Each structure stands twice: as structure tokens, then as C-alpha cells.
Backbone bond lengths (Angstrom), bond angles and torsions (degrees), N, CA, C in turn:
res aa  C-N    CA-C-N  psi(-1)  N-CA   C-N-CA  omega(-1)  CA-C   N-CA-C  phi
1 M - - - 1.288 - - 1.493 110.14 -
2 T 1.403 119.40 149.00 1.407 121.94 179.84 1.440 104.94 -122.88
3 F 1.233 123.69 139.07 1.517 131.27 -177.41 1.584 99.95 -93.63
4 I 1.417 113.91 132.64 1.492 122.52 173.09 1.466 108.20 -123.33
5 E 1.382 115.85 126.63 1.519 124.02 -172.54 1.433 110.71 -61.50
6 Q 1.338 125.14 -63.64 1.386 125.00 -163.70 1.541 107.26 -120.29
7 P 1.347 123.94 125.47 1.446 123.05 -21.71 1.550 107.71 -65.66
8 F 1.281 116.00 169.43 1.453 121.84 173.41 1.414 110.87 -53.52
9 A 1.323 112.71 113.53 1.562 118.30 -179.79 1.526 112.57 -148.04
10 L 1.283 114.61 163.18 1.381 122.90 171.05 1.567 109.35 -129.49
11 E 1.310 112.76 133.60 1.544 123.46 179.58 1.522 103.99 -93.45
12 V 1.296 113.53 129.70 1.526 121.16 178.00 1.587 109.73 -121.52
13 T 1.431 113.11 122.18 1.397 116.83 172.85 1.527 108.24 -123.06
14 A 1.300 118.48 160.62 1.413 120.91 175.02 1.601 108.54 -168.75
15 D 1.289 112.02 169.34 1.560 117.44 -179.70 1.442 118.22 -100.47
16 N 1.423 116.30 -18.21 1.433 122.89 -177.90 1.471 109.80 -140.13
17 A 1.471 115.83 162.10 1.299 121.58 -178.34 1.503 118.87 -56.29
18 A 1.419 114.85 -47.24 1.455 117.47 176.90 1.491 115.09 -60.82
19 E 1.274 121.17 -43.41 1.390 123.62 169.26 1.483 121.41 -55.46
20 I 1.406 112.17 -39.59 1.471 117.25 175.58 1.578 112.87 -65.86
21 E 1.461 111.51 -41.70 1.419 114.11 178.32 1.605 112.31 -63.91
22 Q 1.322 120.18 -40.65 1.315 123.49 178.99 1.576 111.65 -61.88
23 R 1.241 115.60 -45.66 1.426 122.99 -172.26 1.559 106.48 -71.98
24 L 1.309 116.11 -44.52 1.507 118.86 177.19 1.570 111.90 -59.05
25 C 1.254 117.49 -43.30 1.491 124.53 176.27 1.639 108.20 -59.20
26 E 1.282 114.79 -42.34 1.466 119.59 -177.75 1.555 107.67 -68.27
27 A 1.391 112.35 -42.87 1.555 111.87 -179.79 1.557 114.36 -71.66
28 F 1.302 111.91 -28.06 1.519 117.05 -178.02 1.438 108.32 -66.38
29 D 1.502 112.56 -50.31 1.395 114.59 177.20 1.518 120.41 -50.71
30 A 1.372 111.27 -48.69 1.424 122.17 178.07 1.543 114.19 -61.72
31 V 1.204 115.42 -42.81 1.552 121.03 175.59 1.482 109.56 -64.91
32 L 1.322 118.72 -48.02 1.457 121.51 -177.02 1.545 111.83 -59.49
33 E 1.316 114.00 -42.68 1.527 120.14 -174.26 1.668 99.52 -66.70
34 H 1.232 122.81 -42.99 1.441 122.85 176.86 1.469 113.46 -61.96
35 A 1.296 117.06 -41.62 1.572 122.09 -179.38 1.492 110.89 -68.14
36 L 1.164 119.84 -39.60 1.427 126.73 -179.59 1.527 114.20 -73.06
37 E 1.353 116.30 -32.81 1.488 122.58 174.83 1.497 113.03 -68.80
38 R 1.380 111.51 -40.95 1.528 120.47 -173.33 1.550 111.92 -103.00
39 G 1.230 124.63 -10.51 1.384 124.99 -179.12 1.373 119.92 51.43
40 E 1.317 110.95 37.12 1.549 118.75 -175.51 1.440 119.42 -83.68
41 G 1.438 115.16 -17.92 1.425 115.96 -177.22 1.486 108.57 153.08
42 G 1.416 121.50 -178.94 1.416 125.18 179.91 1.450 115.77 -87.35
43 I 1.241 120.70 -169.12 1.526 121.03 177.41 1.556 110.53 -114.47
44 L 1.296 109.51 134.63 1.513 121.63 172.65 1.561 105.96 -113.60
45 V 1.428 110.24 118.63 1.471 122.47 173.15 1.533 108.27 -97.94
46 T 1.393 118.99 117.77 1.439 119.47 -174.68 1.506 102.50 -118.47
47 Q 1.399 113.01 135.82 1.495 118.62 171.28 1.502 106.11 -103.87
48 H 1.330 113.22 120.10 1.519 126.24 -177.01 1.590 107.10 -89.96
49 G 1.080 121.58 -24.64 1.427 129.83 -174.48 1.531 116.08 -177.75
50 H 1.271 117.13 -176.07 1.530 114.20 -179.60 1.481 119.18 -60.10
51 S 1.259 112.73 -25.29 1.484 116.35 -173.99 1.566 110.67 -129.73
52 R 1.229 120.72 16.29 1.508 124.93 176.72 1.416 114.15 -133.17
53 Y 1.331 115.37 126.92 1.394 125.78 177.21 1.583 115.67 -134.61
54 T 1.299 116.83 156.73 1.477 120.68 167.51 1.439 109.88 -125.04
55 V 1.372 119.88 143.56 1.391 124.01 177.51 1.625 103.05 -127.18
56 A 1.354 113.74 112.12 1.409 121.16 -167.18 1.599 116.95 -133.38
57 I 1.240 118.81 144.35 1.503 124.02 175.41 1.562 101.53 -84.65
58 R 1.301 112.76 123.80 1.539 125.87 178.61 1.430 110.69 -128.21
59 A 1.260 114.03 128.69 1.546 125.76 -177.30 1.601 105.95 -65.11
60 E 1.390 119.45 -30.78 1.386 115.60 179.54 1.632 115.74 -76.97
61 V 1.283 116.91 -3.51 1.456 124.74 173.18 1.512 104.54 -98.68
62 P 1.341 116.28 119.92 1.419 121.09 173.83 1.645 117.14 -46.49
63 L 1.264 123.53 136.14 1.444 119.56 176.04 1.481 110.03 -58.51
64 G 1.352 115.59 135.49 1.342 124.26 -178.00 1.504 115.37 98.77
65 L 1.262 119.19 -13.91 1.569 127.96 -175.64 1.484 107.67 -99.44
66 T 1.261 115.47 151.30 1.500 122.47 166.02 1.501 110.11 -125.34
67 I 1.217 123.37 130.01 1.456 130.23 177.70 1.483 108.61 -115.02
68 E 1.244 121.41 134.85 1.585 130.76 173.06 1.436 108.81 -109.10
69 R 1.270 116.53 135.80 1.573 125.45 175.70 1.554 110.36 -141.41
70 Q 1.319 112.15 155.16 1.452 118.11 177.29 1.550 106.66 -119.89
71 L 1.259 123.19 138.12 1.478 124.86 178.24 1.497 103.94 -102.44
């Protein structure tokens, strides 16, 4: 995982489905904890390709919600 400063986000990359699922769960838990502590917004999970995702706090997503999208 790679930390991205603005907005608070984690980048997830992996080579297989099991690894992607595990890393996405870990990233989601970390971002959720940060979002709830700071009350900044909800979580946006973006798939950039078959093996690359970002999990980010976004102000346009209401606090307490998670939105998934594919690019």
C-alpha cells in the first residue's frame, strides 16, 4: 500500500485476486478509521485497472457511505 496525502488515500496494488481482496480490506479499515476520527467525508474505492485501486476519503461522499467506481 502507498499513502497519498491529499485527499487522504491509500493505493492498493496486487498480482492476484486473493491478495487484492486482503489489501483492499486492510486499506478500507485504515481509511474508515481515519474518516470516522476526522469526520471529513465518506470513502471512495476506485478501480484503476485489474490490479490497482485507491481507497480515499472524499468530501463529495457523505460521511458513513462508501462508493465504488471503475475507471
